[in-house]
C-alpha positions in Angstrom: 161.3 163.4 158.9 161.2 159.7 159.3 158.2 160.0 161.5 156.3 162.0 158.9 157.2 159.5 156.2 156.0 156.6 158.4 152.7 158.5 159.0 152.2 159.1 155.3 152.9 155.4 154.4 150.5 154.2 157.1 147.8 156.5 155.7 148.4 155.2 152.2 148.3 151.6 153.3 145.1 152.3 155.3 143.5 154.0 152.3 144.5 151.2 150.0 143.1 148.7 152.4 139.9 150.7 152.5 139.7 150.9 148.8 140.2 147.1 148.5 137.7 146.4 151.3 134.6 146.1 149.1 136.3 143.4 147.0 137.5 141.8 150.2 134.1 141.9 151.7 132.5 140.6 148.5 135.0 137.7 148.5 134.3 136.9 152.1 130.5 137.0 151.5 131.1 134.7 148.5 133.1 132.3 150.7 130.5 132.4 153.4 127.8 131.7 150.8 129.7 128.8 149.3 130.1 127.3 152.8 126.5 127.8 153.6 125.3 126.4 150.3 127.5 123.3 150.6 126.2 122.8 154.2 122.6 123.3 152.9 123.1 120.7 150.2 124.6 118.3 152.6 121.7 118.7 155.0 119.2 118.3 152.1 120.9 115.1 151.1 120.9 113.9 154.7 117.2 114.8 155.0 116.5 112.9 151.8 118.4 109.9 153.1 116.5 109.9 156.4 113.1 110.3 154.7 113.9 107.5 152.2 114.8 105.2 155.1 111.6 106.2 156.9 109.6 105.7 153.7 111.2 102.3 153.2 110.3 101.2 156.7 106.7 102.4 156.4 106.5 100.6 153.0 107.6 97.4 154.7 104.8 97.8 157.3 102.4 98.2 154.4 103.9 95.2 152.8 103.3 93.1 155.9 99.7 94.4 156.3 98.9 93.6 152.7 100.4 90.1 153.1 98.3 89.5 156.2 95.1 90.5 154.4 96.1 88.4 151.4 96.5 85.4 153.6 93.1 86.2 155.3 91.1 86.3 152.1 93.0 83.4 150.5 92.2 81.3 153.5 88.6 82.4 153.4 88.4 81.5 149.7 89.8 78.0 150.3 87.5 77.5 153.3 84.5 78.4 151.2 85.6 76.1 148.4 86.0 73.2 150.8 82.7 73.9 152.4 80.5 74.4 149.3 82.7 72.7 146.7 84.4 74.3 143.7 81.2 74.5 141.7 79.4 76.2 144.6 82.3 78.6 145.0 82.5 79.7 141.4 78.8 80.2 140.8 78.6 83.1 143.2 79.9 86.4 141.8 81.0 87.5 145.2 83.6 84.8 145.1 84.7 86.0 141.7 85.4 89.4 143.3 87.3 87.7 146.1 89.4 85.8 143.5 90.2 89.0 141.6 91.2 90.7 144.9 93.5 87.8 145.7 95.2 88.1 142.3 95.5 91.9 142.6 97.0 92.0 146.1 99.3 89.2 145.3 100.6 90.8 142.1 101.0 94.3 143.7 102.7 92.8 146.8 106.3 93.3 145.3 105.9 97.1 145.2 108.7 97.5 147.7 111.3 95.9 145.4 109.6 96.4 142.0 107.4 99.6 142.0 107.2 99.7 138.2 105.8 96.2 138.1 103.2 97.0 140.7 102.3 100.2 138.9 101.7 98.2 135.7 99.3 95.9 137.5 97.5 98.9 139.0 97.3 100.5 135.5 95.4 97.5 134.1 93.4 96.3 137.0 92.8 98.8 139.8 89.9 100.8 138.6 88.0 97.8 137.1 88.6 96.0 140.4 87.1 98.9 142.4 84.1 98.9 140.1 83.6 95.1 140.6 83.9 95.4 144.4 81.5 98.2 144.7 79.1 96.6 142.3 79.1 93.4 144.5 78.5 95.4 147.7 75.7 97.5 146.2 74.1 94.5 144.4 74.0 92.4 147.6 72.5 95.3 149.5 69.8 95.8 146.8 69.0 92.1 146.9 68.6 92.1 150.7 66.4 95.3 150.6 64.3 94.7 147.5 64.0 90.9 147.0 61.9 89.2 149.7 62.5 85.7 148.2 66.3 86.2 148.4 66.1 87.4 152.0 63.9 84.5 153.0 66.2 82.0 151.4 69.2 83.4 153.1 67.5 83.6 156.5 66.2 80.0 156.0 69.8 78.7 155.7 71.6 80.8 158.4 70.7 82.8 161.5 70.2 86.5 161.2 73.5 87.3 163.1 75.5 85.1 160.7 73.9 86.8 157.7 74.8 90.3 159.0 78.4 89.4 159.9 78.8 87.4 156.7 77.6 90.4 154.6 80.0 92.7 156.4 83.0 90.3 155.9 82.2 89.3 152.3 81.0 92.6 150.9 81.9 95.5 153.2 85.4 94.6 154.3 86.7 94.5 150.6 85.3 98.0 150.1 87.1 99.3 153.2 90.4 97.6 152.2 90.4 98.8 148.6 89.7 102.3 149.8 92.6 102.1 152.3 94.8 100.8 149.5 93.9 103.7 147.2 94.7 106.1 150.1 97.9 104.5 151.4 99.2 103.6 148.0 98.0 106.7 146.3 101.4 107.4 144.7 101.5 104.0 143.3 98.0 104.3 141.9 98.8 107.7 140.3 102.1 106.4 139.0 100.4 103.4 137.3 97.5 105.4 135.8 99.6 108.3 134.6 102.3 106.0 133.2 99.5 104.1 131.2 97.2 106.9 130.1 99.7 109.7 129.6 102.2 107.2 128.2 99.7 106.3 125.5 98.8 109.9 124.7 102.3 111.3 124.7 104.5 108.2 124.2 107.8 107.5 125.8 109.1 110.5 123.8 107.3 113.3 121.9 108.2 111.6 118.6 106.3 108.4 119.6 103.1 110.0 120.7 100.0 107.8 120.0 96.7 108.7 118.4 93.9 109.9 120.8 91.8 106.9 119.8 94.2 104.6 121.7 93.7 106.8 124.8 90.0 106.6 124.4 90.2 102.8 124.3 92.3 102.8 127.5 89.9 105.1 129.3 86.9 102.9 128.2 88.7 99.9 129.7 89.3 101.7 133.0 85.7 103.0 133.2 83.6 100.1 131.9 85.6 97.6 129.8 87.4 95.7 132.6 84.3 95.3 134.9 82.0 94.4 132.0 84.5 91.8 130.8 84.3 90.1 134.2 80.5 90.4 134.5 80.1 89.1 130.9 82.3 86.1 131.5 80.4 85.3 134.6 77.1 85.5 132.7 78.3 83.1 130.1 78.6 80.3 132.6 75.9 81.2 135.2 72.4 82.6 135.4 72.3 85.1 138.3 68.5 84.8 138.7 68.9 81.0 139.2 72.0 81.2 141.5 70.5 83.9 143.7 66.9 82.9 143.4 65.7 86.4 142.4 63.3 87.9 139.9 65.1 91.2 139.6 65.8 91.9 135.9 69.4 91.5 134.7 69.2 94.9 133.1 69.3 96.5 136.6 72.5 94.6 137.3 74.0 95.9 134.0 72.9 99.4 134.8 74.5 99.2 138.2 77.8 98.2 136.7 77.7 101.0 134.2 76.7 103.5 136.8 79.4 102.5 139.3 82.0 102.3 136.5 81.1 105.8 135.4 81.3 107.3 138.9 84.5 105.4 140.0 86.5 105.2 136.8 85.3 108.3 135.1 85.3 110.4 138.3 88.8 109.3 139.2 90.3 110.0 135.8 88.6 113.4 135.6 89.7 114.5 139.1 93.3 113.3 138.6 93.4 115.0 135.2 92.0 118.3 136.3 93.7 118.7 139.7 96.9 116.6 139.4 97.8 116.7 135.7 97.2 113.0 135.0 97.4 113.5 131.2 99.9 116.3 130.9 103.2 115.7 129.1 106.1 114.2 131.0 108.9 116.4 132.3 111.3 117.1 129.4 109.1 114.7 127.3 110.9 111.6 128.7 108.6 109.0 130.3 111.4 106.7 131.2 113.3 109.3 133.2 110.0 110.3 134.9 109.3 106.6 135.7 112.7 106.2 137.2 112.0 109.0 139.6 108.6 107.6 140.5 110.2 104.3 141.4 111.9 106.1 144.3 108.9 108.2 145.2 106.7 105.2 145.8 108.7 104.5 149.0 108.6 108.0 150.3 105.9 108.9 152.8 105.9 112.7 153.0 105.2 114.9 149.9 107.1 117.9 151.4 110.0 115.8 152.6 110.3 114.2 149.1 111.2 117.6 147.6 114.9 116.7 147.5 116.5 117.4 144.2 117.2 114.7 141.7 118.9 116.2 138.7 117.2 119.5 137.9 113.7 118.2 138.9 112.1 118.1 142.3 110.3 114.9 143.2 107.0 116.6 143.9 107.2 118.4 140.6 107.5 115.2 138.6 104.0 114.0 139.3 
């Protein structure tokens, strides 16, 4: 009798445990999921920390490289001023381009500590500076190819080897360096342009959005205004035909500036707008919060690795 009662009670306990097993299994799955999720979050935070450290180290390397180039062109500018005098230095438009490069690289140098400051400099000066650098390079090439008097005058002063090397150093090297800067510091360039142009169009908040006419003025500055301001200021003080001993009409130089500005500035803004959302509204309509995220992104080196969550936004989604 006791054996039968024990058998019945064991069957009841077994059936009750079987009935409760789905809930138990569900709870165990939930516990396992929570443990896995917490481990996943910890690993993501660890990955983010590692990549941020790597990004900072790479940024320091960029900082040192930019410092080295800044010292190089600054030393070259001083040497030219000493050799030819300050008047001889400032009357050549190539030296104006060099001076602008010195100012630009010096002002963007603190990008490691102050990304927002460097982005502001980029927003104002980057595309106009690229236009000036390319215009100087193309203009010098046109003078060497089309103007025999200019070429004879140059070859009469210096050997042909010095002319070739000097042309590469003065005109080609700045083109290579500014292209490397735009590639290496692409995030900073995008950060600056988007903060400026989209910030004008949409405002810091949706309630403070600006009129499209202000955006048009900013775009005109990026495409033509900045470069034309530099060229016009140079023309006020110097006659390029006299300085370079050439008969080429000045309208060709003006047309070259307009063409380069349209291709560089207009092309960059169109490509970034169409493919990367340069002018789209900021996440949640808040430019300040977006800019705070961009300050951290500038020092990260891998787009995929920078997908760690900050709040509810992923870094790569806040472009």
